[in-house]
N, C-alpha and C positions, 0 to 999 in steps of 0.2 A: 407356456407351452403354445398361447396364439399367437406368436413373433409372425408366422409366415398364412397367415389363415385369417379370410377376408368373411364379409356380412352382405348377408342377403340384398338387393338395387330397392331401396328406396328413394324412386324419382320425387314423392310425394313433396319427399322433404327442399327437392329443390327446386319449385316451381316456379317457388315469385321470383329463384334466380333465373330460371331458363327463360323468365319470358324476358325478363329485361334484358336480358343476354339479345333474346332473339329486337328487342327494339333496339338494342345498341348493332348488333349484326345483325343484319334483314336476310342472309342467306341461313344463318340458326333455323331460320323461319319452318325451310324445307328438309335441315339437313340429313334431322331422323338421327339414332339414337342405334349406337351400335354394339357399343358392347357397357356397360358400369361395370368402374370397376372404386366398388365400397370395402372399404378398408380403414381400420385404427391407423393417426398419424405419432409417430415421432415426441417427443419433450420431452424433455429435459426439464430440470431442476431453473435451470436460471430459462430457459428458452432462449440458449446458443448449442454449437453444436462439439461434439469434440471432434478433434484436427489436432494431433502430434503424435510428441512420444507417449508413450501407457508409463506409466508408474518401474522405477524399478526395473526397466526390464531395456537392452541394447539392442539400438536399431530392427523398435518394433514397433510402429506406428494405427496409430487409431486415423478415418477420417468415418465416421460415424452420427445420428442419432439429429439430424438434420430435418426440421419438421417442416420444411418449404426446398426442398434441394430443388426444386425444376432451375430453382431460381438462385439457390443457393452452389451447384456443385460446382459448377467450373472456377470460382473463384477457389476453391475444396482446392480441387487438382491443383490450382498454377501455384498456392503459397507452401500444398505439402512437399511439393516437387524445387521448392525452394530452400523449406527447410530440412530434405534429406538432404538439399548435392551442396548444398551451400551453408550449412550448420546452422541460419540467420534467414527473412523474412522482408521483401522490401517494406513490409506494414507491421506495424505489435499485435498479435496473434498472440497476446498473454491472453484474453477474457477468451478464447475458445480450448486453451492446452487442455487436453483430460484432465489433468494432477494442479484441474482446480479442486479438483473434489479430491476428500482422502473418504478414510472408512467411514467418517462417521454419518455418511454422507451414502445409506443402502435401508434398503427396509422400506419401515414404514413416512422416512424420510424423503428419499423417491417418492413415492407415489403421492407423498401430499403433496408438497412441491410439484411440480407435471402437473397434477391436477390443478389449481389450481393458477398455472405459468399456460395451462390452455383455456382455460378460460379467463384471463387477466391478457391477452396475451394482445389487445388491442386494445388494450385504455397505455395512456402513462405512467411511464412510471416516477413520481414525483423524484426532488431534489431529497436525502435525508429520506424517505421512508426504503421499510425494511417491512416486511407482507410478516404475519405471524404464525402462518400453515409452515407446518411441518418444522416450530421449535421451543423450549431451542433442543441443542444439540450435545454442544461440547463448554460446559460450565464449571468454573472454577468455585472453587470454596466457599467465595465474594457474592454468589449471585444474590444470595437472599437476603443481607445483608446489606445488598447496593439499589435491590430492588425498591426494599423496604423507604428507601433512604429517597427515594426519586432517581435512581436511572432507569432510564428513560434507556434502550438498550437497541445495538444494531445486532449482526451474524458477521464475519466477517470466515472465512474457513473453518466454518461451523458454530466456530467462538463469537458466546456472545459478551458484545465490548459493553460498554458504556458512553452513548454519545456526548445527554446532558446529564442536571443533575432539574429534575422539573416538581415546583412546589404540590403538597397534593393537592390530588382532584383533576392535574394540570393535562389535558393528550397535547404529543404536539400537532398541531397546524402543518400538514406536509405542504409544502406550491414553493412557486421560484422567486418572490424576492422572502423577503426578512420574515422570518414567521414567527411565533410567543414564546422557541428560545430567544430570540435575541438576544433580549436584556440577562436575561440570566447566568447565560454563554458568555455577557462579560462580564458581571463580577465576579466570577468563574477564573479568567482573563487577570481581572486584578485580583484576587486575590495570590494567584501562583508571581504576578510581578512584585507587588507588593509584602505579601507572608509566607504561606509556602501551602502546599496543592498536593496532596497526595492523587495518582489512580492504580489502578490498575492491569497491568499490561502483561499477561503470563499470555496472552497473544504470541506474542514472540515467536520465532521459529529458532529450535534455539539444542546444536549441533555439539559435539566433545571429538573435537583431531587428535590424536594419537599418535604416537612412533614412530620411530628413528625418519623414517620420512616428509613427517607431516609436513614441516615447515618446506622442505623441496614440493609438495606439493598445492602448498597454500601459498607461491612465492612462482606457481607456475599456472594460476586461474589467477590474485589478485593484483593489481593493477596495485596502485599502491603497496610502500612496502614492510613487509612481514617483522611483528615487531616480533624485537631481540634481548628483550629486555624481558624478564620478571613480571605483570605488574602494568605492563603493558598494554596500552589499547587504542588500536586505529580505524581506522573507517572505510572503505577500499567498496570499486567497482569491479565485482570479475565479468570482462567481457569476451565476445561471441571472434572471430576468428579473420572476421570481417568489422572487428571497431564494433558491434554493437556491443548496448550495455546490458549486459542479461542477468545481472544480478546484481547487490550491492550488499554486506553485512559489514556489521562491526567483528572486528574478529581481537582478542584478547590473549595474549601465554600468561596463562598459570603455572606454567613450567617448560622447562628441555623435552619438547617433544608432545606437551600436551597446549591444546585451547581449546578456549573455550569460540564460537560462534553464533549470532544471531545477525537475525532476516529479519523478515516482513513473513506474515500471519500467513496468508497468501499465498508464500514462496515455500510451503514447512517440505512440499514434497518433488516440485520443480530443483530446489537447493540441493533437496537428499540428492537428488539423482545428480548434480550438477558437480558436487565434491564426488560421487562415489566411480564415477564413470570416467573422469581425468584423472585414476591413479596408475602411475604405467604397472607394465608386467609385473614381477616380482617385491614390487619399494611395498616399505613396511609401512602401513598406513591407517589405520583400522576407525569410519568415520561411525560417530554413533549419533542416534537421534531423539533425544534426552525433553523434547518440546515438553510433553508429559512433567517429566519427572520435575521441575521447576516452576517452582509459581516468580508473578517478577509485578513489584512494589516500584515505580515511580514514585522520589519524596522531590518537590520542583518547588523554587523561593529562594529569599535571600535572609530567609531563616530559618530554613533547613538546616544547617547546621547545628543552629542550635536544640531542633527537637532531636536528632537524630545523637546527636551527642549528650544527649538526661540519661537513653537509654545502652549506651556501650564504654566501651573506656579505651574503646582503639581512639590514638590520632587522628580528628578529622583538618588539622589544617593541612595551607602548603608545606608550612615550616616541619611539619612532622610528617612527609613526604606523603599527604594522599593529594594529589597533583593532581591539574580537570585530565582526564581520555588518563589515567591507571586507572588499576583495581588493588585489592586484599579483601581478602579471606578476615570475619570480624564477628563478633558473636552481639548480637543486637539483641535484646532482651532476652536474651540463654537462649539464643537461638543462630542458628550458626548460617553467617548469610554472607555472599560473593557480593561480592559491594560493588560496582562500578560507574563512577567518579565522570557522568556524562552523561548529556542533556538535547531533548529532538527542542524545548522550548527554547534555551535557551540561555537556560538560569541557572545558577549555583546547585547542586540537586545531587543522588546519586536514583542509578537503579539498584534497586536490592530485590536478589533473586536466591528464592531461597526451596528447602523440602516442599511440594506442595503438597501435604499437611496441615504446616504449616502454617501455612501462608494465612490463614484465617487469627492468629493467634496474631503476628506481626500487623494483621494492619489493626488495630486491636491498638497496642502495645502507638501504635503509630501518633492513631489520634485520637488515644488517651494524653500520649503527652505533648502536641501538638495541640493542644487547646489556649493553652496557657499564650500561641504567639499567632494565634484565627488560621488555627488550619481550616483548610476546604475540599475537597472533596469537585476534582474537575471530569470532561469527557473528552472525545477526538474530536467535537467540532473545537472544545477552545485549544489544543491539543494543534489542533491544523490554523485557527488565528494567527499560536504562538509563534510557532514554525516558517506561517506567511512573517509574522513582522522580523527576527529573524536571515529571512531571504533563504530557507531551508530549503532545497530540491528536494523529491519525491519518486521515489522507482516507483516506475507505475505510469507516473504523471509526466514530470518530467526528463527522468531518465528510463526508457525503453533500448531495444536493440530496431527499432529505425533510425539511432541518431549516436556519434560516440562521444569520448567525454572532448574534447577538441570543441562540438556547435552547443553541446550544456554546458563549457566553463568549467567543466571542470578540471583542465592540466594540471591541475595541486594537487591533487587524489593519484597522479602519473608517476615514479620512477622515476627516473630520467635512464639512468643503465638498462630500462628495458626488457627483457626475458621473464616477457606474461604475456596471454595469446592472446592477438590481436594486439600488440606494444611496431607492428610495423606500422600497419594503420594507422594507429596513434602521428608516430613519431611522421610520416607522409600527408598528412591533410591538416598536420599545423609546419609540416613547409608551406605545401600549398595553395591553402585556406580552405575556406568553407562558405557554402550556397548559403548557410539558416546561421542563426546561430540563436541563443534563450538571452531575454533579456528579462526581467526586473520590474516591473511597471507600479508607480500609482494611476491608480481609474476613475474618472471624478464622477462618480456615480448618485442613485438616490434611496429608493430600497432594497434593490435588485442586487447583487455583486457577481462580476465575475466570479462562471466553477469550472470552467475545461471549457473549450470546443467550442469557445464562440473565435469566429472570426473576426480578427484585426485586417482592419483597412487604414491606407491612403488615398482616399478617396471613396471614389470606388472599386477601387482594386484590391483583391484582398494581394494583400503582401507578407498572411503568417496567420496564426493559429494561437489562439491560450493554453497553457498547459493542468496549470488549475488555480485559485484560485480563492477571494473572502476577505473580511473586513478582519482588521486589525483594530480590537477591541480600546487597547492600551491606548494604541499612535492616533484612532481614530480614523482611521485610513481609507480605503478598499483597493485592498494590493491584489497582483497577478502576476501570474508570468507566463512567458507568451513563447516561440520561437516565431523571430521572422525575417527577413532576408535580407541580402548586407545591405551595410547604406544604413539598417532606419535602428542597430546597435547598441549605437553613444548615446553616455546620459545626456540625462537636455533631450532628446527627442520623443517629436510627437507624435506620434497619429491617436487612430480607432480603434472600438474594440464592442462594436455588435452587440449589443444584449437587450432580450425581447424586445427587440426589430428596432433599436435604438440604440445612433450611433453616440455608443460614452469617449469624450478626451480619454492617452492615456500617455504617461509624460516617467520615462526611462530614470531608472533610475543608477547615482552612483556605491552604491552600498547599500546595504543594509538597514531599515528602518530603526531599529531600537538595537544598542550595544556594540554595533561593528564594531567595534576595537576587539569582541568579549570582555572586558573588561569584568563583567559579571560572571562570568560562564569561571575567570579564572581566579575568581577574589576569596 
């Protein structure tokens, strides 16, 4: 009820600032004040404005929530117009998309977060820092159990996710250099590489796509081939008409006309809209958002099969038909589980999807069964380290609407027959070439690793930018992805990455530093 109202003038609050303004701009001294506008400033929970499509509606756009509207207005107009006309913007606007908030972001959460953002807006937001105000909003049945085990949480699309597991009484020290989580995260990584690890990834966005037209829809929006065999799993990107990477999903064929899709937590509403809004008139397709229906535990490591086999009668070996990139419905500890043999950390392992109300039971059974194999919980910090060792690219970092599968060196995920949205652009770029390329590199650092958005240089000339990075604990190398100008993409090429003001030598690698042949995944 106060959104269009103003407060009484309060010039005494501005006296010091006005004096400084008069010193800087002398004409202020005699100019006088004609009008005072004193009213509340808009602040969203993360300080970013709401720019883009409204959830669940076609051709309905938002451009609001700007706390510094005078400076942000022209850019908002430019990129909103591009988005409306072309379906894609020339810069990555994922952090502005209004669909980064769901129904969980309302009421007390929004008020508490927005007030905190206003109070802290000129403070640096340190790497890994997630402020406690307004939390938690979305938790899994394991929230208290993992918290008692030392979980240090961060929130993503409202979900509380363990970043790492701290020893009793230890709080994370935030900063741009390696902090007190470093050694513990290394232990978590080594547990996954050498034995077995368990993590809660219930935050995955999950969709059931069903109907006689389900395959046709997915073939239209997915650049990769759609699985044609029950139990097959593929990873696919979804492209815009201009060829940019709009999203990424794991697609599992459960049965004919029935697919199970998984994508990133922050993309839950975005990807649901993308799927629904590409259903053609009269097409028999139903897309259901089942994110809150299923809990997900990821069991990974060379001993993961031993742990899982002690809880199920299902065959888990390659010879028994449970091969890499396949899925089956099995019973684990008397719990019906949709098991996907996939791994974002590059090890033998399974994603175990079960009814949300059975997640705690499944977790307890796995932890008990894993004691003899040295099971250890791990968090998102370890997961990032492990995926970097495997040279796995991330949506929202390496894969954005700014680039296509060609620049991202992802043509192996594009089906040669075409027929998907953006296929003509991919084919043209493949034939004509592109001016920038994604590279995977090792960086020579001391106690500060690349994180993303660091400039890449040849001498004083900027030739690219990093997109993500971190320390590979099991290979003891600092690793990064970067987009660089043509000519710098070849293995063995060196250049500098500026980290905290210092030039650090980087060398382009030809393959993943861990298990490049995927032998461990396929074992």
